[in-house]
DODOTI-525595 format. One record per residue (C-alpha): residue number from 1; chain; x, y, z. Coordinates in nm, 3 decimals. Layout:
BEGIN
<r><nr>NUM</nr><kette>A</kette><xx>X</xx><yy>Y</yy><zz>Z</zz></r>
...
***
This chain:
BEGIN
<r><nr>1</nr><kette>A</kette><xx>-11.480</xx><yy>-3.599</yy><zz>19.274</zz></r>
<r><nr>2</nr><kette>A</kette><xx>-11.267</xx><yy>-3.390</yy><zz>19.069</zz></r>
<r><nr>3</nr><kette>A</kette><xx>-10.959</xx><yy>-3.394</yy><zz>19.295</zz></r>
<r><nr>4</nr><kette>A</kette><xx>-11.003</xx><yy>-3.786</yy><zz>19.366</zz></r>
<r><nr>5</nr><kette>A</kette><xx>-10.672</xx><yy>-3.905</yy><zz>19.526</zz></r>
<r><nr>6</nr><kette>A</kette><xx>-10.500</xx><yy>-3.586</yy><zz>19.484</zz></r>
<r><nr>7</nr><kette>A</kette><xx>-10.288</xx><yy>-3.475</yy><zz>19.780</zz></r>
<r><nr>8</nr><kette>A</kette><xx>-10.336</xx><yy>-3.097</yy><zz>19.897</zz></r>
<r><nr>9</nr><kette>A</kette><xx>-10.172</xx><yy>-2.914</yy><zz>20.147</zz></r>
<r><nr>10</nr><kette>A</kette><xx>-10.337</xx><yy>-2.596</yy><zz>20.264</zz></r>
<r><nr>11</nr><kette>A</kette><xx>-10.189</xx><yy>-2.370</yy><zz>20.524</zz></r>
<r><nr>12</nr><kette>A</kette><xx>-10.351</xx><yy>-2.146</yy><zz>20.758</zz></r>
<r><nr>13</nr><kette>A</kette><xx>-10.632</xx><yy>-2.403</yy><zz>20.727</zz></r>
<r><nr>14</nr><kette>A</kette><xx>-10.733</xx><yy>-2.444</yy><zz>21.104</zz></r>
<r><nr>15</nr><kette>A</kette><xx>-11.019</xx><yy>-2.184</yy><zz>21.049</zz></r>
<r><nr>16</nr><kette>A</kette><xx>-11.160</xx><yy>-1.936</yy><zz>20.825</zz></r>
<r><nr>17</nr><kette>A</kette><xx>-11.092</xx><yy>-1.928</yy><zz>20.458</zz></r>
<r><nr>18</nr><kette>A</kette><xx>-10.814</xx><yy>-2.185</yy><zz>20.471</zz></r>
<r><nr>19</nr><kette>A</kette><xx>-11.061</xx><yy>-2.438</yy><zz>20.655</zz></r>
<r><nr>20</nr><kette>A</kette><xx>-11.342</xx><yy>-2.374</yy><zz>20.403</zz></r>
<r><nr>21</nr><kette>A</kette><xx>-11.110</xx><yy>-2.454</yy><zz>20.106</zz></r>
<r><nr>22</nr><kette>A</kette><xx>-10.994</xx><yy>-2.763</yy><zz>20.299</zz></r>
<r><nr>23</nr><kette>A</kette><xx>-11.354</xx><yy>-2.886</yy><zz>20.342</zz></r>
<r><nr>24</nr><kette>A</kette><xx>-11.426</xx><yy>-2.804</yy><zz>19.968</zz></r>
<r><nr>25</nr><kette>A</kette><xx>-11.116</xx><yy>-2.982</yy><zz>19.831</zz></r>
<r><nr>26</nr><kette>A</kette><xx>-11.198</xx><yy>-3.282</yy><zz>20.073</zz></r>
<r><nr>27</nr><kette>A</kette><xx>-11.546</xx><yy>-3.316</yy><zz>19.937</zz></r>
<r><nr>28</nr><kette>A</kette><xx>-11.408</xx><yy>-3.347</yy><zz>19.569</zz></r>
<r><nr>29</nr><kette>A</kette><xx>-11.178</xx><yy>-3.637</yy><zz>19.680</zz></r>
<r><nr>30</nr><kette>A</kette><xx>-10.867</xx><yy>-3.464</yy><zz>19.783</zz></r>
<r><nr>31</nr><kette>A</kette><xx>-10.660</xx><yy>-3.590</yy><zz>20.090</zz></r>
<r><nr>32</nr><kette>A</kette><xx>-10.582</xx><yy>-3.278</yy><zz>20.316</zz></r>
<r><nr>33</nr><kette>A</kette><xx>-10.280</xx><yy>-3.179</yy><zz>20.504</zz></r>
<r><nr>34</nr><kette>A</kette><xx>-10.350</xx><yy>-2.893</yy><zz>20.728</zz></r>
<r><nr>35</nr><kette>A</kette><xx>-10.046</xx><yy>-2.662</yy><zz>20.820</zz></r>
<r><nr>36</nr><kette>A</kette><xx>-10.107</xx><yy>-2.406</yy><zz>21.087</zz></r>
<r><nr>37</nr><kette>A</kette><xx>-9.982</xx><yy>-2.236</yy><zz>21.379</zz></r>
<r><nr>38</nr><kette>A</kette><xx>-10.312</xx><yy>-2.289</yy><zz>21.527</zz></r>
<r><nr>39</nr><kette>A</kette><xx>-10.482</xx><yy>-2.621</yy><zz>21.633</zz></r>
<r><nr>40</nr><kette>A</kette><xx>-10.625</xx><yy>-2.797</yy><zz>21.335</zz></r>
<r><nr>41</nr><kette>A</kette><xx>-10.777</xx><yy>-3.083</yy><zz>21.470</zz></r>
<r><nr>42</nr><kette>A</kette><xx>-11.131</xx><yy>-2.970</yy><zz>21.476</zz></r>
<r><nr>43</nr><kette>A</kette><xx>-11.092</xx><yy>-2.903</yy><zz>21.099</zz></r>
<r><nr>44</nr><kette>A</kette><xx>-10.972</xx><yy>-3.266</yy><zz>21.060</zz></r>
<r><nr>45</nr><kette>A</kette><xx>-11.229</xx><yy>-3.393</yy><zz>21.264</zz></r>
<r><nr>46</nr><kette>A</kette><xx>-11.500</xx><yy>-3.243</yy><zz>21.031</zz></r>
<r><nr>47</nr><kette>A</kette><xx>-11.336</xx><yy>-3.375</yy><zz>20.713</zz></r>
<r><nr>48</nr><kette>A</kette><xx>-11.302</xx><yy>-3.716</yy><zz>20.859</zz></r>
<r><nr>49</nr><kette>A</kette><xx>-11.660</xx><yy>-3.688</yy><zz>20.971</zz></r>
<r><nr>50</nr><kette>A</kette><xx>-11.754</xx><yy>-3.640</yy><zz>20.598</zz></r>
<r><nr>51</nr><kette>A</kette><xx>-11.572</xx><yy>-3.943</yy><zz>20.499</zz></r>
<r><nr>52</nr><kette>A</kette><xx>-11.260</xx><yy>-3.750</yy><zz>20.399</zz></r>
<r><nr>53</nr><kette>A</kette><xx>-10.896</xx><yy>-3.794</yy><zz>20.480</zz></r>
<r><nr>54</nr><kette>A</kette><xx>-10.694</xx><yy>-3.520</yy><zz>20.660</zz></r>
<r><nr>55</nr><kette>A</kette><xx>-10.406</xx><yy>-3.480</yy><zz>20.892</zz></r>
<r><nr>56</nr><kette>A</kette><xx>-10.289</xx><yy>-3.160</yy><zz>21.101</zz></r>
<r><nr>57</nr><kette>A</kette><xx>-9.925</xx><yy>-3.067</yy><zz>21.086</zz></r>
<r><nr>58</nr><kette>A</kette><xx>-9.843</xx><yy>-2.787</yy><zz>21.338</zz></r>
<r><nr>59</nr><kette>A</kette><xx>-9.652</xx><yy>-2.526</yy><zz>21.114</zz></r>
<r><nr>60</nr><kette>A</kette><xx>-9.507</xx><yy>-2.184</yy><zz>21.139</zz></r>
<r><nr>61</nr><kette>A</kette><xx>-9.466</xx><yy>-2.090</yy><zz>20.775</zz></r>
<r><nr>62</nr><kette>A</kette><xx>-9.205</xx><yy>-1.850</yy><zz>20.877</zz></r>
<r><nr>63</nr><kette>A</kette><xx>-8.982</xx><yy>-2.139</yy><zz>20.969</zz></r>
<r><nr>64</nr><kette>A</kette><xx>-8.841</xx><yy>-2.292</yy><zz>20.658</zz></r>
<r><nr>65</nr><kette>A</kette><xx>-8.749</xx><yy>-2.617</yy><zz>20.860</zz></r>
<r><nr>66</nr><kette>A</kette><xx>-9.116</xx><yy>-2.637</yy><zz>20.961</zz></r>
<r><nr>67</nr><kette>A</kette><xx>-9.223</xx><yy>-2.592</yy><zz>20.595</zz></r>
<r><nr>68</nr><kette>A</kette><xx>-8.992</xx><yy>-2.887</yy><zz>20.487</zz></r>
<r><nr>69</nr><kette>A</kette><xx>-9.137</xx><yy>-3.100</yy><zz>20.767</zz></r>
<r><nr>70</nr><kette>A</kette><xx>-9.491</xx><yy>-3.015</yy><zz>20.649</zz></r>
<r><nr>71</nr><kette>A</kette><xx>-9.400</xx><yy>-3.146</yy><zz>20.303</zz></r>
<r><nr>72</nr><kette>A</kette><xx>-9.234</xx><yy>-3.448</yy><zz>20.427</zz></r>
<r><nr>73</nr><kette>A</kette><xx>-9.537</xx><yy>-3.538</yy><zz>20.638</zz></r>
<r><nr>74</nr><kette>A</kette><xx>-9.763</xx><yy>-3.522</yy><zz>20.350</zz></r>
<r><nr>75</nr><kette>A</kette><xx>-9.536</xx><yy>-3.759</yy><zz>20.158</zz></r>
<r><nr>76</nr><kette>A</kette><xx>-9.495</xx><yy>-3.985</yy><zz>20.446</zz></r>
<r><nr>77</nr><kette>A</kette><xx>-9.874</xx><yy>-4.004</yy><zz>20.486</zz></r>
<r><nr>78</nr><kette>A</kette><xx>-10.010</xx><yy>-3.990</yy><zz>20.138</zz></r>
<r><nr>79</nr><kette>A</kette><xx>-9.727</xx><yy>-4.059</yy><zz>19.899</zz></r>
<r><nr>80</nr><kette>A</kette><xx>-9.719</xx><yy>-3.733</yy><zz>19.705</zz></r>
<r><nr>81</nr><kette>A</kette><xx>-9.813</xx><yy>-3.369</yy><zz>19.682</zz></r>
<r><nr>82</nr><kette>A</kette><xx>-10.026</xx><yy>-3.254</yy><zz>19.407</zz></r>
<r><nr>83</nr><kette>A</kette><xx>-10.169</xx><yy>-2.916</yy><zz>19.531</zz></r>
<r><nr>84</nr><kette>A</kette><xx>-10.031</xx><yy>-2.644</yy><zz>19.754</zz></r>
<r><nr>85</nr><kette>A</kette><xx>-10.251</xx><yy>-2.339</yy><zz>19.874</zz></r>
<r><nr>86</nr><kette>A</kette><xx>-10.046</xx><yy>-2.060</yy><zz>20.033</zz></r>
<r><nr>87</nr><kette>A</kette><xx>-10.303</xx><yy>-1.921</yy><zz>20.263</zz></r>
<r><nr>88</nr><kette>A</kette><xx>-10.144</xx><yy>-1.870</yy><zz>20.605</zz></r>
<r><nr>89</nr><kette>A</kette><xx>-10.090</xx><yy>-1.503</yy><zz>20.668</zz></r>
<r><nr>90</nr><kette>A</kette><xx>-10.115</xx><yy>-1.223</yy><zz>20.966</zz></r>
<r><nr>91</nr><kette>A</kette><xx>-10.438</xx><yy>-1.053</yy><zz>20.907</zz></r>
<r><nr>92</nr><kette>A</kette><xx>-10.712</xx><yy>-1.089</yy><zz>21.190</zz></r>
<r><nr>93</nr><kette>A</kette><xx>-10.474</xx><yy>-0.967</yy><zz>21.447</zz></r>
<r><nr>94</nr><kette>A</kette><xx>-10.407</xx><yy>-0.631</yy><zz>21.290</zz></r>
<r><nr>95</nr><kette>A</kette><xx>-10.551</xx><yy>-0.294</yy><zz>21.380</zz></r>
<r><nr>96</nr><kette>A</kette><xx>-10.645</xx><yy>-0.072</yy><zz>21.098</zz></r>
<r><nr>97</nr><kette>A</kette><xx>-10.480</xx><yy>0.257</yy><zz>21.173</zz></r>
<r><nr>98</nr><kette>A</kette><xx>-10.294</xx><yy>0.546</yy><zz>21.011</zz></r>
<r><nr>99</nr><kette>A</kette><xx>-9.969</xx><yy>0.427</yy><zz>20.834</zz></r>
<r><nr>100</nr><kette>A</kette><xx>-9.775</xx><yy>0.642</yy><zz>21.066</zz></r>
<r><nr>101</nr><kette>A</kette><xx>-9.885</xx><yy>0.460</yy><zz>21.351</zz></r>
<r><nr>102</nr><kette>A</kette><xx>-9.752</xx><yy>0.142</yy><zz>21.207</zz></r>
<r><nr>103</nr><kette>A</kette><xx>-9.425</xx><yy>0.045</yy><zz>21.359</zz></r>
<r><nr>104</nr><kette>A</kette><xx>-9.118</xx><yy>-0.061</yy><zz>21.153</zz></r>
<r><nr>105</nr><kette>A</kette><xx>-9.101</xx><yy>-0.362</yy><zz>21.366</zz></r>
<r><nr>106</nr><kette>A</kette><xx>-9.486</xx><yy>-0.444</yy><zz>21.290</zz></r>
<r><nr>107</nr><kette>A</kette><xx>-9.446</xx><yy>-0.374</yy><zz>20.928</zz></r>
<r><nr>108</nr><kette>A</kette><xx>-9.130</xx><yy>-0.600</yy><zz>20.907</zz></r>
<r><nr>109</nr><kette>A</kette><xx>-9.308</xx><yy>-0.865</yy><zz>21.091</zz></r>
<r><nr>110</nr><kette>A</kette><xx>-9.616</xx><yy>-0.878</yy><zz>20.863</zz></r>
<r><nr>111</nr><kette>A</kette><xx>-9.393</xx><yy>-0.835</yy><zz>20.546</zz></r>
<r><nr>112</nr><kette>A</kette><xx>-9.183</xx><yy>-1.137</yy><zz>20.646</zz></r>
<r><nr>113</nr><kette>A</kette><xx>-9.448</xx><yy>-1.371</yy><zz>20.749</zz></r>
<r><nr>114</nr><kette>A</kette><xx>-9.683</xx><yy>-1.308</yy><zz>20.463</zz></r>
<r><nr>115</nr><kette>A</kette><xx>-9.442</xx><yy>-1.318</yy><zz>20.199</zz></r>
<r><nr>116</nr><kette>A</kette><xx>-9.183</xx><yy>-1.585</yy><zz>20.332</zz></r>
<r><nr>117</nr><kette>A</kette><xx>-9.444</xx><yy>-1.853</yy><zz>20.417</zz></r>
<r><nr>118</nr><kette>A</kette><xx>-9.539</xx><yy>-1.879</yy><zz>20.048</zz></r>
<r><nr>119</nr><kette>A</kette><xx>-9.180</xx><yy>-1.899</yy><zz>19.935</zz></r>
<r><nr>120</nr><kette>A</kette><xx>-9.085</xx><yy>-2.161</yy><zz>20.209</zz></r>
<r><nr>121</nr><kette>A</kette><xx>-9.388</xx><yy>-2.375</yy><zz>20.132</zz></r>
<r><nr>122</nr><kette>A</kette><xx>-9.310</xx><yy>-2.352</yy><zz>19.748</zz></r>
<r><nr>123</nr><kette>A</kette><xx>-8.962</xx><yy>-2.452</yy><zz>19.824</zz></r>
<r><nr>124</nr><kette>A</kette><xx>-9.059</xx><yy>-2.739</yy><zz>20.035</zz></r>
<r><nr>125</nr><kette>A</kette><xx>-9.302</xx><yy>-2.896</yy><zz>19.803</zz></r>
<r><nr>126</nr><kette>A</kette><xx>-9.105</xx><yy>-2.843</yy><zz>19.467</zz></r>
<r><nr>127</nr><kette>A</kette><xx>-8.881</xx><yy>-3.150</yy><zz>19.509</zz></r>
<r><nr>128</nr><kette>A</kette><xx>-9.204</xx><yy>-3.349</yy><zz>19.553</zz></r>
<r><nr>129</nr><kette>A</kette><xx>-9.363</xx><yy>-3.200</yy><zz>19.243</zz></r>
<r><nr>130</nr><kette>A</kette><xx>-9.079</xx><yy>-3.153</yy><zz>18.985</zz></r>
<r><nr>131</nr><kette>A</kette><xx>-9.119</xx><yy>-3.495</yy><zz>18.826</zz></r>
<r><nr>132</nr><kette>A</kette><xx>-9.508</xx><yy>-3.515</yy><zz>18.850</zz></r>
<r><nr>133</nr><kette>A</kette><xx>-9.627</xx><yy>-3.149</yy><zz>18.804</zz></r>
<r><nr>134</nr><kette>A</kette><xx>-9.866</xx><yy>-2.974</yy><zz>19.039</zz></r>
<r><nr>135</nr><kette>A</kette><xx>-10.081</xx><yy>-2.677</yy><zz>19.129</zz></r>
<r><nr>136</nr><kette>A</kette><xx>-9.978</xx><yy>-2.391</yy><zz>19.348</zz></r>
<r><nr>137</nr><kette>A</kette><xx>-10.253</xx><yy>-2.146</yy><zz>19.454</zz></r>
<r><nr>138</nr><kette>A</kette><xx>-10.137</xx><yy>-1.833</yy><zz>19.645</zz></r>
<r><nr>139</nr><kette>A</kette><xx>-10.405</xx><yy>-1.636</yy><zz>19.836</zz></r>
<r><nr>140</nr><kette>A</kette><xx>-10.330</xx><yy>-1.274</yy><zz>19.760</zz></r>
<r><nr>141</nr><kette>A</kette><xx>-10.599</xx><yy>-0.995</yy><zz>19.829</zz></r>
<r><nr>142</nr><kette>A</kette><xx>-10.813</xx><yy>-0.746</yy><zz>19.630</zz></r>
<r><nr>143</nr><kette>A</kette><xx>-10.689</xx><yy>-0.479</yy><zz>19.882</zz></r>
<r><nr>144</nr><kette>A</kette><xx>-10.383</xx><yy>-0.454</yy><zz>19.645</zz></r>
<r><nr>145</nr><kette>A</kette><xx>-10.600</xx><yy>-0.320</yy><zz>19.373</zz></r>
<r><nr>146</nr><kette>A</kette><xx>-10.838</xx><yy>-0.109</yy><zz>19.615</zz></r>
<r><nr>147</nr><kette>A</kette><xx>-10.540</xx><yy>0.044</yy><zz>19.794</zz></r>
<r><nr>148</nr><kette>A</kette><xx>-10.720</xx><yy>-0.017</yy><zz>20.111</zz></r>
<r><nr>149</nr><kette>A</kette><xx>-10.621</xx><yy>0.216</yy><zz>20.386</zz></r>
<r><nr>150</nr><kette>A</kette><xx>-10.502</xx><yy>0.137</yy><zz>20.749</zz></r>
<r><nr>151</nr><kette>A</kette><xx>-10.297</xx><yy>-0.164</yy><zz>20.665</zz></r>
<r><nr>152</nr><kette>A</kette><xx>-10.004</xx><yy>-0.068</yy><zz>20.452</zz></r>
<r><nr>153</nr><kette>A</kette><xx>-9.788</xx><yy>-0.389</yy><zz>20.544</zz></r>
<r><nr>154</nr><kette>A</kette><xx>-10.068</xx><yy>-0.621</yy><zz>20.475</zz></r>
<r><nr>155</nr><kette>A</kette><xx>-10.140</xx><yy>-0.459</yy><zz>20.133</zz></r>
<r><nr>156</nr><kette>A</kette><xx>-9.770</xx><yy>-0.432</yy><zz>20.044</zz></r>
<r><nr>157</nr><kette>A</kette><xx>-9.727</xx><yy>-0.803</yy><zz>20.155</zz></r>
<r><nr>158</nr><kette>A</kette><xx>-10.025</xx><yy>-0.917</yy><zz>19.929</zz></r>
<r><nr>159</nr><kette>A</kette><xx>-9.892</xx><yy>-0.736</yy><zz>19.640</zz></r>
<r><nr>160</nr><kette>A</kette><xx>-9.575</xx><yy>-0.919</yy><zz>19.697</zz></r>
<r><nr>161</nr><kette>A</kette><xx>-9.754</xx><yy>-1.242</yy><zz>19.665</zz></r>
<r><nr>162</nr><kette>A</kette><xx>-9.906</xx><yy>-1.145</yy><zz>19.313</zz></r>
<r><nr>163</nr><kette>A</kette><xx>-9.532</xx><yy>-1.067</yy><zz>19.208</zz></r>
<r><nr>164</nr><kette>A</kette><xx>-9.409</xx><yy>-1.392</yy><zz>19.358</zz></r>
<r><nr>165</nr><kette>A</kette><xx>-9.690</xx><yy>-1.578</yy><zz>19.169</zz></r>
<r><nr>166</nr><kette>A</kette><xx>-9.575</xx><yy>-1.441</yy><zz>18.829</zz></r>
<r><nr>167</nr><kette>A</kette><xx>-9.197</xx><yy>-1.510</yy><zz>18.909</zz></r>
<r><nr>168</nr><kette>A</kette><xx>-9.257</xx><yy>-1.868</yy><zz>19.008</zz></r>
<r><nr>169</nr><kette>A</kette><xx>-9.503</xx><yy>-1.940</yy><zz>18.715</zz></r>
<r><nr>170</nr><kette>A</kette><xx>-9.222</xx><yy>-1.848</yy><zz>18.475</zz></r>
<r><nr>171</nr><kette>A</kette><xx>-8.967</xx><yy>-2.063</yy><zz>18.655</zz></r>
<r><nr>172</nr><kette>A</kette><xx>-9.189</xx><yy>-2.359</yy><zz>18.733</zz></r>
<r><nr>173</nr><kette>A</kette><xx>-9.379</xx><yy>-2.397</yy><zz>18.390</zz></r>
<r><nr>174</nr><kette>A</kette><xx>-9.104</xx><yy>-2.636</yy><zz>18.254</zz></r>
<r><nr>175</nr><kette>A</kette><xx>-9.179</xx><yy>-2.846</yy><zz>18.533</zz></r>
<r><nr>176</nr><kette>A</kette><xx>-9.562</xx><yy>-2.872</yy><zz>18.448</zz></r>
<r><nr>177</nr><kette>A</kette><xx>-9.631</xx><yy>-2.683</yy><zz>18.774</zz></r>
<r><nr>178</nr><kette>A</kette><xx>-9.895</xx><yy>-2.408</yy><zz>18.745</zz></r>
<r><nr>179</nr><kette>A</kette><xx>-9.888</xx><yy>-2.101</yy><zz>18.985</zz></r>
<r><nr>180</nr><kette>A</kette><xx>-10.199</xx><yy>-1.892</yy><zz>19.007</zz></r>
<r><nr>181</nr><kette>A</kette><xx>-10.345</xx><yy>-1.645</yy><zz>19.282</zz></r>
<r><nr>182</nr><kette>A</kette><xx>-10.692</xx><yy>-1.581</yy><zz>19.410</zz></r>
<r><nr>183</nr><kette>A</kette><xx>-10.746</xx><yy>-1.224</yy><zz>19.546</zz></r>
<r><nr>184</nr><kette>A</kette><xx>-11.053</xx><yy>-1.211</yy><zz>19.774</zz></r>
<r><nr>185</nr><kette>A</kette><xx>-11.225</xx><yy>-0.899</yy><zz>19.889</zz></r>
<r><nr>186</nr><kette>A</kette><xx>-11.322</xx><yy>-0.855</yy><zz>20.253</zz></r>
<r><nr>187</nr><kette>A</kette><xx>-11.457</xx><yy>-1.173</yy><zz>20.368</zz></r>
<r><nr>188</nr><kette>A</kette><xx>-11.651</xx><yy>-1.276</yy><zz>20.666</zz></r>
<r><nr>189</nr><kette>A</kette><xx>-11.418</xx><yy>-1.521</yy><zz>20.877</zz></r>
<r><nr>190</nr><kette>A</kette><xx>-11.261</xx><yy>-1.537</yy><zz>21.215</zz></r>
<r><nr>191</nr><kette>A</kette><xx>-10.979</xx><yy>-1.315</yy><zz>21.090</zz></r>
<r><nr>192</nr><kette>A</kette><xx>-11.177</xx><yy>-1.066</yy><zz>20.870</zz></r>
<r><nr>193</nr><kette>A</kette><xx>-11.443</xx><yy>-1.000</yy><zz>21.147</zz></r>
<r><nr>194</nr><kette>A</kette><xx>-11.168</xx><yy>-0.962</yy><zz>21.401</zz></r>
<r><nr>195</nr><kette>A</kette><xx>-10.980</xx><yy>-0.695</yy><zz>21.175</zz></r>
<r><nr>196</nr><kette>A</kette><xx>-11.320</xx><yy>-0.520</yy><zz>21.103</zz></r>
<r><nr>197</nr><kette>A</kette><xx>-11.375</xx><yy>-0.498</yy><zz>21.482</zz></r>
<r><nr>198</nr><kette>A</kette><xx>-11.014</xx><yy>-0.353</yy><zz>21.544</zz></r>
<r><nr>199</nr><kette>A</kette><xx>-10.980</xx><yy>-0.025</yy><zz>21.347</zz></r>
<r><nr>200</nr><kette>A</kette><xx>-10.857</xx><yy>0.291</yy><zz>21.482</zz></r>
<r><nr>201</nr><kette>A</kette><xx>-10.950</xx><yy>0.476</yy><zz>21.173</zz></r>
<r><nr>202</nr><kette>A</kette><xx>-11.269</xx><yy>0.695</yy><zz>21.135</zz></r>
<r><nr>203</nr><kette>A</kette><xx>-11.444</xx><yy>0.461</yy><zz>20.883</zz></r>
<r><nr>204</nr><kette>A</kette><xx>-11.760</xx><yy>0.261</yy><zz>20.861</zz></r>
<r><nr>205</nr><kette>A</kette><xx>-11.740</xx><yy>-0.123</yy><zz>20.869</zz></r>
<r><nr>206</nr><kette>A</kette><xx>-11.521</xx><yy>-0.286</yy><zz>20.597</zz></r>
<r><nr>207</nr><kette>A</kette><xx>-11.837</xx><yy>-0.471</yy><zz>20.498</zz></r>
<r><nr>208</nr><kette>A</kette><xx>-12.055</xx><yy>-0.160</yy><zz>20.466</zz></r>
<r><nr>209</nr><kette>A</kette><xx>-11.770</xx><yy>0.027</yy><zz>20.269</zz></r>
<r><nr>210</nr><kette>A</kette><xx>-11.739</xx><yy>-0.293</yy><zz>20.040</zz></r>
<r><nr>211</nr><kette>A</kette><xx>-12.080</xx><yy>-0.383</yy><zz>19.973</zz></r>
<r><nr>212</nr><kette>A</kette><xx>-12.200</xx><yy>-0.038</yy><zz>19.865</zz></r>
<r><nr>213</nr><kette>A</kette><xx>-11.933</xx><yy>-0.071</yy><zz>19.582</zz></r>
<r><nr>214</nr><kette>A</kette><xx>-11.974</xx><yy>-0.396</yy><zz>19.476</zz></r>
<r><nr>215</nr><kette>A</kette><xx>-12.144</xx><yy>-0.486</yy><zz>19.145</zz></r>
<r><nr>216</nr><kette>A</kette><xx>-12.280</xx><yy>-0.802</yy><zz>19.316</zz></r>
<r><nr>217</nr><kette>A</kette><xx>-12.422</xx><yy>-0.664</yy><zz>19.651</zz></r>
<r><nr>218</nr><kette>A</kette><xx>-12.359</xx><yy>-0.961</yy><zz>19.868</zz></r>
<r><nr>219</nr><kette>A</kette><xx>-12.139</xx><yy>-1.009</yy><zz>20.169</zz></r>
<r><nr>220</nr><kette>A</kette><xx>-11.828</xx><yy>-1.200</yy><zz>20.115</zz></r>
<r><nr>221</nr><kette>A</kette><xx>-11.814</xx><yy>-1.542</yy><zz>20.265</zz></r>
<r><nr>222</nr><kette>A</kette><xx>-11.535</xx><yy>-1.807</yy><zz>20.246</zz></r>
<r><nr>223</nr><kette>A</kette><xx>-11.758</xx><yy>-2.055</yy><zz>20.050</zz></r>
<r><nr>224</nr><kette>A</kette><xx>-11.727</xx><yy>-1.804</yy><zz>19.744</zz></r>
<r><nr>225</nr><kette>A</kette><xx>-11.380</xx><yy>-1.899</yy><zz>19.715</zz></r>
<r><nr>226</nr><kette>A</kette><xx>-11.398</xx><yy>-2.253</yy><zz>19.685</zz></r>
<r><nr>227</nr><kette>A</kette><xx>-11.500</xx><yy>-2.261</yy><zz>19.307</zz></r>
<r><nr>228</nr><kette>A</kette><xx>-11.216</xx><yy>-2.054</yy><zz>19.182</zz></r>
<r><nr>229</nr><kette>A</kette><xx>-10.971</xx><yy>-2.259</yy><zz>19.413</zz></r>
<r><nr>230</nr><kette>A</kette><xx>-11.122</xx><yy>-2.579</yy><zz>19.266</zz></r>
<r><nr>231</nr><kette>A</kette><xx>-11.082</xx><yy>-2.440</yy><zz>18.911</zz></r>
<r><nr>232</nr><kette>A</kette><xx>-10.724</xx><yy>-2.361</yy><zz>18.970</zz></r>
<r><nr>233</nr><kette>A</kette><xx>-10.652</xx><yy>-2.697</yy><zz>19.122</zz></r>
<r><nr>234</nr><kette>A</kette><xx>-10.776</xx><yy>-2.922</yy><zz>18.860</zz></r>
<r><nr>235</nr><kette>A</kette><xx>-10.695</xx><yy>-2.986</yy><zz>18.502</zz></r>
<r><nr>236</nr><kette>A</kette><xx>-10.980</xx><yy>-2.725</yy><zz>18.400</zz></r>
<r><nr>237</nr><kette>A</kette><xx>-10.715</xx><yy>-2.466</yy><zz>18.442</zz></r>
<r><nr>238</nr><kette>A</kette><xx>-10.420</xx><yy>-2.655</yy><zz>18.280</zz></r>
<r><nr>239</nr><kette>A</kette><xx>-10.334</xx><yy>-2.391</yy><zz>18.032</zz></r>
<r><nr>240</nr><kette>A</kette><xx>-10.344</xx><yy>-2.100</yy><zz>18.286</zz></r>
<r><nr>241</nr><kette>A</kette><xx>-10.061</xx><yy>-1.999</yy><zz>18.498</zz></r>
<r><nr>242</nr><kette>A</kette><xx>-9.912</xx><yy>-1.669</yy><zz>18.649</zz></r>
<r><nr>243</nr><kette>A</kette><xx>-10.288</xx><yy>-1.511</yy><zz>18.671</zz></r>
<r><nr>244</nr><kette>A</kette><xx>-10.485</xx><yy>-1.374</yy><zz>18.959</zz></r>
<r><nr>245</nr><kette>A</kette><xx>-10.858</xx><yy>-1.425</yy><zz>18.999</zz></r>
<r><nr>246</nr><kette>A</kette><xx>-11.010</xx><yy>-1.131</yy><zz>19.173</zz></r>
<r><nr>247</nr><kette>A</kette><xx>-11.302</xx><yy>-1.248</yy><zz>19.391</zz></r>
<r><nr>248</nr><kette>A</kette><xx>-11.454</xx><yy>-0.939</yy><zz>19.533</zz></r>
<r><nr>249</nr><kette>A</kette><xx>-11.809</xx><yy>-0.930</yy><zz>19.396</zz></r>
<r><nr>250</nr><kette>A</kette><xx>-11.717</xx><yy>-0.691</yy><zz>19.118</zz></r>
<r><nr>251</nr><kette>A</kette><xx>-11.564</xx><yy>-0.403</yy><zz>19.360</zz></r>
<r><nr>252</nr><kette>A</kette><xx>-11.256</xx><yy>-0.396</yy><zz>19.141</zz></r>
<r><nr>253</nr><kette>A</kette><xx>-11.192</xx><yy>-0.489</yy><zz>18.799</zz></r>
<r><nr>254</nr><kette>A</kette><xx>-10.863</xx><yy>-0.646</yy><zz>18.702</zz></r>
***
């Protein structure tokens, strides 16, 4: 129970990687707030069915007021905020295609939501963390190291998340708030599998491309992210901030 009585907000946790992190954190004793634009009732039910505590707050992370409401709901229900996982992003709805076919409108939308969400949520939790400390975990992507083709807006947005992680780590260290990132490789989830199906590039499946180049030749699954996230959420990482853990089976080295 490494997170006993800790309060963790996880965005984009109605399904996929975010839900898996929520389940893993709850099993370690954390009380969970799921913030998502999708319905998180099923994830809450699973956590409660395993004896944990969780609530769902409908949240559009591109809306600053919605993020403030998410943080307030956490405090109103559980009295504090100890951990924020910025996971919500546009991914599964994208189509892999040549960059010349990505419209400026689509580029702007992906950049805005994928970067503004982490910024808004961090601003929302800061007043509740500044006197007690906390852990902020941003979900970046190993695609920023691969230079993955077909999704320049997504790759750029996740590169911005790494840069934001470093900037916030500098600024929040005096408040005993650690800010780190995890960069997953291609992961089998609802969003990952949807992206792999929706490709207009003449390339094999993303899983096939990646597994052939990984040092650990396994398929990526959300459960592989729980351990690194727990490490960053606990006191085991108390002297670590501004860093990015790459979790892609040794496809890239960082």
